[in-house]
N, C-alpha and C positions, 0 to 999 in steps of 0.2 A: 276168673273160679280157682286153683294157683294151685299146686300143691295137695295130692290122694293121699289119705296116708291108713296103712291097717289097723285094726284089729290093737295096737301096737302102742302104736301114733308112729310110729317109724313111716317114713314118705319111701314109698313108694311110686312115686309118681307124679311129675310134675306137673303137669300139662292134665284135659280131661276130652275126649271127646268134641263138646261144648264148644272146650279153645279150638281147639283144628275150623272145625267148622264156623267157625268166628275169624278168624284168618281167611282164607278160599271158603265159599261156600259151594265157589261156581264150577272148583272139580265135584262136586256131588249134583250137582244139577246138572252137569254135560257129560255124565259120562255115571254104565248101571251099573252098577256094583249088588252082585247075587250072591249067596247060601247057596239056594238051595239046593243043586247037585256037587259041592265040595263037602268034602271027606271031613267028621271034630271042623265040619264047622262054628264060627263063636255062637253063635244065634242070632245078631244081632250087630250091623253096624257100628251103630255107639263101641260093644265092644271088642266089636273087632276095633275098633280103631285105642280107642283105653292100654286094651291093649300093648298094640303098638309103641303106645304113649308109654306110658312102662318099661320099654329093649328101648325106647331112644332117653330114656332116664339112669336106661343100668352102664348106655353107650355116654350117654355126658359125662357123668359120676369117673367112667375109666377115663372116658379122656382127657375128665378133673387131675384125677393119679398119674396118670403118663405124663405130664407137662412139661415145663421146665418150671409152668407155670409154681407149679405147684410146689419141687421141691426152692425154689428161692424161698417161696413164704413160707416153707418149714423153716430154712433157716433161716428168714429173717424174724420166725414170732419166737425161735430161739428152742423147738419140736427137732429134739436130735435123730437122725434115724442110718441107717449104712440103705446102702444102694443098692442091694439086693432086699431089704426091707425095706418099702413106702410105707409113709400112713395109710392106711384108706383115707378118704373125702365122705364129710357124712354129711348127707344134704341134711340131718334133724339140725347139723346146722349155720342151715342158711337166714338170718335174720329180718336182713333186706331187702330189695333187689327181685323178689320172687315172684314178678309178674315181666324184667325178662327173661327164664330161668322156663319160661309158660311157654311163651314166643319159642324161645329158642327151643325150650322142648316139643313146642308147634310144628318150626320148621327144619326140625331136625327127620319128622315123621312123614312129611310131605319129599322130602328130599331122599327120605335114604327104602319110603315104603309103604306111602302110598300111591307117589308118581309113579316111580316107573311097573309098576305094575299093571296100566295104565297107560305111559309113553309109546310112542313106533319110534322106536330106533333106527327105523328107514330112515326118516326123513326127519333127519337134526334142524331142520328147519319148528316142529310138530311140535302145537302149544307148551303140547307137558312135556320134551325132551327142555323145553326155553324154560319153563315155572324153571324145572328140575333143578338151570345152573343159577331161577333167580334164587330162587331157599336155599341150596349150598350153601351161596354166598350170605347172607343172607344172618343166618345158619354163624359162619364162621366168622364176620362181622361181631357177633353180640357173643357171640365162646368168646375170643379176642379185649372184648372191651369186659366183660364180664371178672378177666385172668389178670388184668392188667388194673384191678382197682380194686384189691378186698380190702375195703368195707362192706362189708355185709353176711364176716363169714366170724361163729360166733365159738374161734380159737379151742376154749380152756370152756367152754360151755352153761358159763353162768348169767345165763339171761344179757347179759349186754353186750358191747364188741367197744373194748376200753384202744386207748391212741391207739396199745404197745400192738393192735390184732386191725388193728389197719394197716394196709403196704401199698400206697402206690406208685405204679412205674409209669414212669414216663416213657410214650414213645416216638418218633420220629415219624411223621404223616407225607414226609416227603423228602425228594434223596438229594440228596449234600453236596458239593464239591468243599467242604473243607480244603482249607495246608496240607493237612496229615493224608492228604486224597489226591493232590496235583502229584505227577513226576516231571524235573525235567529232564529230556534229552539234548543235549548239547550237541 
């Protein structure tokens, strides 16, 4: 589905209720969520989930802006900034990898907001607690992947992503014991 916008065309959410159902329908089949006795209830489960998707999108945008990789990308693309004045991340400039952002938003909504409401934290082996850990790992892996390869962001907002706007940061996926890491004891 991907990317819900407001009347002005601004991205307000990377996902919607249907995307969360697609990720894990069983959460909603196995657990009854009732809004009848809740004050200021959202009216329906779909409305509630879409509110959580917006909240998760805001959290993702703040996390990107606060990351060292956002500052690296700003340096790489030549956008000057001062430490107290880091430019905002603009979700309207995401041109590719939209499905990855949608999945990341659904993972985040599940682990940050939905599953903690139904989890039995007294039992660390409960399925909901296990799922929280699983979706947190999936969220963080997706976040790391997206912020390692900046080939989806149109920094200058011209509708295309030029070579100068793509930054690929290679990461070591295993531990190494290179010569500089070995200490000889005499």
